[in-house]
C-alpha positions in Angstrom: -18.2 10.0 -43.6 -19.1 6.3 -44.2 -19.3 4.1 -41.1 -18.7 0.5 -41.9 -20.6 -1.8 -39.5 -18.6 -4.8 -38.3 -20.8 -7.8 -38.7 -18.4 -10.2 -37.1 -19.4 -11.5 -33.7 -17.0 -10.8 -30.9 -14.8 -13.9 -30.1 -16.3 -16.1 -27.4 -14.3 -16.9 -24.3 -13.7 -20.6 -24.0 -15.2 -22.5 -21.1 -18.1 -21.6 -18.9 -18.5 -17.9 -18.0 -17.7 -17.0 -14.4 -20.8 -17.1 -12.2 -19.9 -13.9 -10.4 -19.4 -10.2 -11.0 -15.7 -9.7 -11.6 -15.7 -6.1 -10.2 -17.4 -7.2 -7.0 -15.0 -10.0 -6.3 -12.1 -7.8 -7.2 -13.2 -5.3 -4.6 -13.4 -8.0 -2.0 -10.0 -9.3 -3.0 -8.5 -5.8 -2.8 -9.8 -5.3 0.7 -8.3 -8.7 1.8 -4.9 -7.9 0.3 -5.0 -4.4 1.7 -5.8 -5.7 5.2 -3.5 -8.8 5.3 -0.8 -7.9 2.7 0.2 -10.0 -0.3 2.1 -12.7 1.6 -0.3 -12.6 4.5 -3.5 -13.2 2.4 -3.9 -16.9 1.8 -6.0 -18.4 -1.0 -8.4 -19.5 1.7 -8.6 -15.9 3.0 -9.2 -14.6 -0.6 -11.8 -17.2 -1.6 -13.7 -16.8 1.6 -13.9 -13.0 1.2 -14.7 -13.3 -2.6 -17.3 -16.0 -2.1 -15.8 -18.2 -4.8 -14.0 -21.5 -4.9 -10.2 -21.8 -5.4 -10.9 -23.4 -8.8 -13.0 -20.3 -9.8 -10.2 -18.0 -8.6 -7.6 -19.7 -10.7 -9.9 -20.0 -13.7 -10.7 -16.3 -13.6 -7.4 -14.8 -12.5 -4.8 -17.5 -13.3 -2.7 -17.0 -10.1 -2.6 -15.2 -6.8 0.0 -12.9 -8.2 -2.2 -11.9 -11.2 -5.2 -11.4 -8.9 -3.0 -9.1 -6.7 -2.0 -7.1 -9.8 -5.7 -6.7 -10.8 -6.5 -5.8 -7.2 -3.9 -3.1 -7.2 -5.3 -1.7 -10.5 -8.8 -1.7 -8.9 -7.5 0.1 -5.9 -5.8 2.8 -8.0 -8.8 3.3 -10.2 -11.2 3.6 -7.2 -9.8 4.3 -3.8 -6.5 5.9 -5.0 -8.0 7.9 -7.9 -8.1 11.1 -5.9 -4.4 11.7 -6.4 -4.8 12.1 -10.2 -7.8 14.4 -9.7 -5.9 16.5 -7.1 -3.0 17.0 -9.5 -5.4 18.5 -12.1 -5.7 21.6 -9.9 -4.4 24.7 -11.8 -2.2 25.9 -8.9 0.6 23.5 -8.2 0.8 24.1 -4.4 -2.9 23.6 -4.1 -2.6 20.4 -6.1 0.2 19.0 -4.0 -1.6 20.1 -0.9 -4.7 18.2 -1.9 -2.7 15.1 -2.5 -1.4 15.2 1.1 -4.7 16.2 2.7 -6.7 13.6 0.8 -4.1 11.0 1.7 -4.7 11.9 5.4 -8.4 11.4 4.8 -8.2 8.2 2.7 -5.7 6.5 5.0 -8.0 6.7 8.0 -11.4 6.1 6.2 -13.9 4.1 8.4 -14.8 0.7 6.9 -11.5 0.2 5.2 -8.0 -1.0 6.3 -5.9 2.0 7.3 -2.9 3.2 5.3 -2.3 2.9 1.5 -2.4 -0.4 -0.3 0.4 0.7 -2.7 2.7 3.0 -0.8 3.8 0.6 1.8 3.0 -2.7 0.2 5.5 -5.6 -0.3 8.6 -3.7 0.9 10.2 -7.0 1.9 9.2 -10.4 0.7 10.3 -14.0 0.1 12.5 -14.6 -3.0 9.7 -16.2 -4.9 7.6 -13.1 -4.6 10.1 -10.6 -5.9 8.3 -10.1 -9.2 5.3 -8.9 -7.2 7.5 -6.6 -5.1 9.0 -5.1 -8.3 5.5 -4.5 -9.7 4.5 -2.6 -6.7 7.8 -0.7 -6.6 7.1 0.3 -10.3 3.7 1.6 -9.3 5.2 3.8 -6.6 7.8 5.1 -9.1 5.1 5.9 -11.6 3.3 8.0 -8.9 6.6 9.7 -8.1 7.1 10.5 -11.8 3.6 12.0 -12.0 4.4 14.2 -9.0 7.7 15.3 -10.6 5.9 16.2 -13.9 3.4 18.3 -11.9 6.2 20.1 -10.1 8.0 20.8 -13.4 4.8 22.1 -14.9 4.5 24.4 -11.9 7.9 25.8 -12.6 7.2 26.2 -16.3 4.0 28.1 -15.5 5.9 30.5 -13.2 4.3 29.2 -9.9 7.5 27.7 -8.4 11.0 29.0 -8.3 13.1 27.7 -11.3 16.0 26.7 -9.1 13.8 24.3 -7.2 15.2 20.7 -6.8 12.3 18.8 -8.5 13.6 15.4 -7.6 14.0 16.3 -3.9 10.6 17.9 -3.6 8.9 15.0 -5.3 10.7 12.5 -3.0 9.8 14.6 0.0 6.1 14.4 -0.9 6.4 10.6 -1.6 8.1 10.1 1.8 5.3 12.0 3.5 2.7 9.8 1.8 4.5 6.6 2.8 5.1 7.9 6.3 1.5 8.8 6.7 0.5 5.4 5.5 2.6 3.7 8.1 1.4 5.9 10.9 -2.2 5.3 9.8 -1.6 1.6 10.1 -0.2 2.2 13.6 -3.4 4.0 14.6 -2.8 7.7 13.8 -6.0 9.7 13.4 -7.1 11.8 10.5 -6.5 15.0 12.5 -2.9 13.8 13.3 -2.1 13.0 9.7 -3.8 16.3 8.5 -1.5 18.2 10.9 1.5 16.5 9.4 0.2 17.4 5.9 -0.2 21.0 6.9 3.5 21.2 7.9 4.5 19.6 4.7 2.4 22.0 2.7 4.0 25.0 4.5 7.4 23.7 3.3 6.1 23.5 -0.3 4.7 27.0 -0.1 8.2 28.3 0.6 9.1 27.5 -3.0 6.5 29.8 -4.5 7.7 32.5 -6.8 
C-alpha cells in the first residue's frame, strides 16, 4: 500500500491564538452553567470563572449560547460519560441498573453542583432562549433513544420479555434520572438516591425472561 504524504500545511486560524487552554476554560464554564443555569449565568460570572475577558470569550466561542453548547458537550464527554459505558454491559438489566446507580453517585459528587446539567436544564426560559432550550431537549431525547435501543437489544437477545413496552420502560428510566437530579439539587443524599435506584431496578427486573 502506498501512503501519500500531504505536504500542505494546515490552514492557519486568523487572528491571534487564544492565550488560554480551551479545555480548561470550558471545564470552568461548564461548572458555572451547571451551578447557575443558562439564564442565571451572566457573562460576568462566566468570564470571572474562566479567567478571561468578555472579548476573549466572544472571540473564542462567538456567543453565550455557543459557549453553553460546547459546555454541554464537555459535560457529556466527561462527567456524563458513564451512561454510555454502563450501557455497554452485556446484561441489559445490569446495564440499566448501572445507569441509575451511577446517576445517584454522580448527582451527589462532592466538589460539583448537585444534579445533572442536562436532564433538568432549561425546562422553561425566556422566548429569546428557546433555541437553547430546544438543543437541551434534543440531548435528552438522544439519551432516551439510546436507552430505548439498549432495551430493544435486550429483548432481541432474549433477556427481556418480548411483549415489554419499550417506550414506557425507557421513559420510566428517564423520569427516574430527571427526578433524582431534582432531588439531588434539593439536597437528597447519595444513599437516598441509591435507595430510589434500587426500587426502580427491582421494577426492571420484573421484565426478565
